[in-house]
N, C-alpha and C positions, 0 to 999 in steps of 0.2 A: 955432196944429193947423202951419199951412204954415209956420212961422220953425222947430217942432220939425224935419221937414220938411229943410227949409232945409240946418237945423245937421250930421242927417244922409249926408245925400250927400256937405257936406264933409266927415265927417270920412271914409265910406270912399270921394274924390276920392285924399286929404291920405295915408289907408293904401298907394290906390296909389301914391299915386309916391317912398313911401318901399323901400315893396317893389320897383319897378322900380333905383330907386337901389341899394339892394341889392344886385342881381339886377350889375349892373350892376357893382356894384364888383367882387363875386363873381369876375364872365368877367376883367378884365385884372387882378387878381388873377394867376387863373389863371393869363390870356396873357402875365404877368410872369415863372411861374416854368416855365413853357416852352419862353421862348424865354432865360430865365436855363440851365434842365438842358440845352438846343440849346445855348448856348453857349459853355457850358463842358464839350461832349464836345464840338462842330469844336476846341475846345481842345485838348484831351488825341491828337484824332486826329495833329493838325498837329502836337503838338510828338512827334509818334513818325513821323509820316510826316521834319522838320526833323532830327532822330535819326533814322533811317531813313539818308537822303537821306543824310548823312554819314559818317552809317558806311563807304558804297558811297564815299563818295564818299576814306576817308578810301584802303581797300582797292586806291584806282584810283591813289591819287595811290605808294602806296609800291609797286605795282605799276610805275609807270612807276618811279618810283627803282634797284628792281632794276636790272631792264631797263638802264638808259644805264649803270648802276657793270658787269654783269657782259657789258653786251656793245660798246658803247663803250672804245676808253680817251681818251676824252678830249677836252680843250683840250689844243690842241699840246704837248709840252714841261714839262705841267705839274705833273710830275710834280719836274723836275732846277728849281722854283723855289718859294720861302716863299709867294709872289706869292699871295692869292683870292681878288683882286677880281673878280666877272665867270668863274670858271674851272671848268668843266662836273667835277668829276675818273671820269671811268672808269678802271675799272681794266684794262681786256683790251689783251692782245698787243694792239702794233701791224700789222698785217699787211692795210698798203698804204689805208689809209681803204673796204677792206672788213666786210659784220660777222663778226664771232665768232661762227666756226659752232661752236668748238668749247668752247666756252665760257673757255676759258687764260684768266685771269689774270697777273698782273704781279708781283712779289713787292716791287717796288723800287716802285708806285703804295700798295700796300699800309696799308706804312712808310710815303708821307706822306701815306695822306688819315688813320692810328692821329695822323700827330704834330698835324695841324690839321684832327684832326676837325668839329666849330663849327663854325667861316666855312665851311669849303667846303661843307658839305650842306647852312650856312642854302640856299648855294645854287639848294637844291632841293625842302626843302622850305618848309610856307610858316611861315605867324611860330608862334611859338608849337609846334609840331611839339618834338616830343621823340622820339627815338630811339635802337638800342642792334644793333652790327651786328657778331656772332657770325662767324665759319668754321672750320668743323667739322670738319676730317680721316676719312674712313671707316679708319685706319687706326689701331689705338689708340694708338700707337707711340710718336705726332705728338702734342703739345697741339692748345688750339684758340688762332687765331688769336683774339685779342679790343679787336675797331678798335675799341670802343665799348661798352662793358658798361653801360649806365646802366639801372636796376629801373623801370618803372613804381611808382608806390604802388597800395595793394591792393585800393581802390578804385577803380581804373578799369577797368571792364571791355569797355570802345570801344577794341582793338587791333588791325590791321592786322596780319598776320606773313604774307613771307612766304619762301615753300622754295626752292633753286634749289641742281641740283646741277652744280658749278664740275669744274674744274684746275684744280690753283696749281700755279706754279713755285719751288720755297721758292727756288732760289740760280742764280743765273745759271755751271752747271757746265760745262765745253766737252770734254765725250772725246774724248780726242786716238784712242787705240789700245783696241779691244775685241776681246779673241778671245771667242769664246763658243764652248767647249766643251764648257756642256753641249745644248750643238744638238746638234754635233756635226756643224755642216757646212762644217768646211774641210774644202776642196777643191786648194788650195797650196799650196806652207811658205811665201807670207807670206802671204798673204786680200788682197795689195796690190796688183794688176792684175795683171802678166807679172810682175811682181819679183819676184826669188826670195830667202832668208836668207840671211845671205855666209857663214853658216855649212857651205852647204850643199857647195858647191864648195870649197872651199880644201883646201890638205893638211894636211898635220899637226894636223887643227885636228879638231874631231869631230863629225862629219855632223849634220844638223837635222832630223831625217825627219818626219815629220809619224807619228801618235797609231792605232791603230790599232781602231776603238772595234767592229768587229765582232770580233776573236780576241782580244780585250784587249792588244794591243800597247804598248806607252809609248813615248814620244814626243814631238815638239815641236812648236806652233804658234807662231807671231811675228806678226808686225809691230811695220812701221816708221810712225812722228808727225816732224813742222817740228820744229824748238823754233829760235827767235831769240833774241841776246840783248838786246832787248827784252823778249821774255816774262820771261826772265828776272828784271825789273827790278819784270814789273806780276804772275809766277800764282808763286800757290803749283801745286806740280806733285804731287799724291800715287797710289801704286796703291791696290787696293783690288779683293775677289773679293764673288763671290756668291751662292751663301753667303758670310757672312763667316766664317765654321768649317766649316773644305776636312776630306774625310777619307780625301783622298789621299795619306796621312805618303810618297811618294814628293815632292809636289811640290814644284816648282823653281822660279827665273827670275832673271833675270839680261838685264841691261842692257849696251849694246856702240853702234857704228857699223862699218862696213861698213873702218874705214880706222883703228880701234880695238880687233880684236876682241880680247871679253872671257871669260874660264873659267871668269870665277867664280862660282859660284850660290849665290841667297842661299836660310831660308826665306822662307815667306808669315806673316803676323802676323796675327790675331783684328783687330785695326782698323786703318783707311786708315793707309799706309807712306811720307810725309814726301821725295821721294825726287828735293829740289833739290837736293843737293850733289849730286850722282852722276848729275843734270842739267850740273852745271855745269861736271866737271871733264870730262866724254861735251864739253861743249864747247867748252872753255878760251877761248880767244884765238876760235875761226872766229862773224866775226857769225851765222852759221848751218846748223845739224847737223840729216840726221837720224839719227833715235834706235832705235835695235831693241828692241822688249823681247820674252825670247824664253822664253815658257812650255813646262817641264813636266809630262806627270800622266804620269799608273798605265796610259790606256788603258781600263780596265775605269769605265762607264757608270756604275755607283751612284757613284760617286764622281768625276762628272766637274763642275766650278763655271767660271765666268765669271769675266773676270777683266776691266782696266779702270786705263788708265792716265787719270785726268782735269786740269782746269787749272783754278784755284777763282781767286776776286780777290786781291793776295797781301796777307798780313796773316787772313783767313778762320784764324776756330778752327775746331778741329782735333775738335772736336763737334759743328761743324754743317756737317761734311763725314763722309754718311751714305749707303749705296746706297741709301736708300726717295727722295732731292732729286734722280736723273738722271734720271726721267721725272717729269713734273705727277703730280701726286697727286690722288687723285676732291678731294672735301674737300663737305658740305652750306654752302647759301651764306646764311644765316638774318637779314635784316630787321628789324627793327617796333620800329613807328610807334603817335604818340597822340599829343594837344591834350593841354596839361596847362591 
């Protein structure tokens, strides 16, 4: 009897031990699952935080690169050399090392960046960074400037995009003379300080009297500019009007100098007119001369127009000589940045 009691007690003791072991095991399994789920959750959160931080960092890099490009002239005279090592490619017009407050960019620097885009931009962007840079003029008649038109793969979603308003000087044009007939601001016969048109006081020569827009009286608007023999070797000269198609059917022009008066009138053309030969004949063997441009108009404000004599670098294509290029053009500067 005593032996049976002892066996029963031993049995219940073993049963209790097994129950405790099972409870401990279940508890450990549950704790392991909880820890695993927590670790997985932490990994997901950490990945999202890292991804978010990378995205914010990408935005910051794109913004900083854009600010350097549009607000600084870059390394000294970098656009004049093909050296790209340790070069910062700023596109701003040189302005005595001061901030480019007008956001005006230089077309020569833009061309140099286009020619050496990857080595130059690698000095500003992180390794593995890809980018595209396109400038879109607001004038639809002027095509975009594709400095680098790389396209990210379709699965790329983390792309930083920076868009800034800038001004572009498309060509190095020099306005030698401008007659603002359309603005009706002519206050004297020459528009040049105290100088008078040489046709005004000469005998046996038709006087050039300014037009009267109030009474629609026709007349002459005249202005001079200086030309040298060196200019003839380095510059092409063009005559152009704004608008290019003048409705003033009486409009005429002529070029001369005070000691070689000319009264041979010519018609304006809708496209820029190359006048190198005329200026060369006027200058002759002299090293320099004051050349006068004389413009006859009807005096009717409805038909008024502006006239320009401009100088462009020798050999510039006539297709690049456009009235739109006389002033910096507003554009959108768009930089896109992504990682491979």
